[in-house]
Each structure stands twice: as structure tokens, then as C-alpha cells.
C-alpha angles and dihedrals in degrees: 000000000000124000094259093050094051091049090052093045095053088049093050094046094053092048090049087059091055089231127131116232094267095052093046091051093048089047095054095032094239121139116258093232091053094054092046090052090050091050093047091050094240093119131037115239112219107248094226090060088052091050092048092050092047090050092051096046087051095047095049091044088052089048091052093045090053092046091053093049090056096052094252 
């Protein structure tokens, strides 16, 4: 994945959660400045970190969807 795509994917991932940048950083335990630099394309985000973040968002969304379907 090239630099531009990683930058766009991290922004889209954050937006898909409905979180602002500060909330997103706190949720994942990543410094605000680091995420800002990733989103601006000034620093390269390791692809394995992006994959792990995407996985966590998918799994938690799946868990929430299942919980809502069961009336919880």
C-alpha cells in the first residue's frame, strides 16, 4: 500500500468510527501527534498497525451489532 493510500485509509477508518481525532487516539492509545502526522502523510504508519486497528474496529462493530440484535 503506498503512502497516499495509507493516509486515506486511516482517515476513513477514524471517520467510520464516528470519533474525532482525540477520541480515536485515546481509544487506541496512540499519541495525538502521531495520528496527526499519519493523517497528514508526514509520517509513515506501519501497515501491520493499520491492519490491527481495522480488525479491532470490525470486531467491535460486529460485537455491537450482535448485541443490538439480541435486545441487549
